[in-house]
C-alpha positions, 0 to 999 in steps of 0.5 A: 844123850846119856853116858853112864859114869862107871867106876874107873877100875884098878889104878894099877894094870891087871895085866902089867905091860911088858918092857922091851927087855921082856920080849923074846926074839921070837915074839918080836919077829912074829910082830915085825912088819905087821904095823910100821910104828910097832916095828920102831918101838920094838927095834931096840935102837938108841933113837927108838921111841918109848914103848906104849903101854898098849904094845907092852900089854899085847906082848903077853900074847904075841900071835894075837898081837900080830894079827891085831896089828895087821888089821889095825895097821890097815885102818891107820896106814891104808885108810879109805876113810879120811883120817880126820873122820877116823879119828873123830870116830875113835874119840867118840868111841873112847868117850862113850866107853870111857876108855882113858887110854884110847882117848889120850892116845888119839887126841894127838892123832886127831889134832894132826889130822885136822880136828881143832881143840874146840872140836875135840872138846865137843866130842863130849857133847851132842851130835848137833853141836854147832862145831860139826858139819852135817857129815860129822853130825851124822857120823857121831849119831851113827857111832852113838847108835852102834855103841848103845844099840849095836846097830844103826837105824835106817834113817841114820844109815841113809844119811851116811850113804850121802857122805860115804861110798860102800867101801868107806861105809864098811871101813866106818863100821870096822873102825867103830866096832874094832875100837869098841872091842879095844876099849873093852879090853883096855878098860878091863885090863886096867891100862892107864894112859901113857905119861907121854901121851900127846896133847896132855888130855889125860882126862875124859872131857865132861866126865873127869876133873 
């Protein structure tokens, strides 16, 4: 499997993330309740966690952000696909699209969901690496096909059907598709990983030193 190495793009964001004090009360209210984690960042409380760059970036378009967070929140907070499977898909997309921000943000989530450091490092390898179960191997193959060819071939689809029901299959497709979309946005906007991203994996394995 070939992964093209691209110019990393701007070293400073093309769209600078908004700090909390740059958000209007109307924008905060528009987003409130769409995604529980986002509510914590925007609360302004003394114990509120630092706002991640992605939310600051999205602050430039609050109405779009509200809709995106409602959709994304459903995938994260009310999944039908196992969280470990979801995080494996997201990391594979992050690596295939060379989206450093998505990779750094989701490494910690992947570890918490049950993926091991060895498996996380192996996301940069082939789908038939020895660390993967048959189900995980089929998931990675399907993700690679979606990223490279914008579809899944019949053979791979029939293998997925053995592992997932119809509801899970549709969510599988939306996880991969939506995170490819997100990776394109983050790469084009030049968003760099947050300094406090979990796990310290600020470089894509196999592609950066």
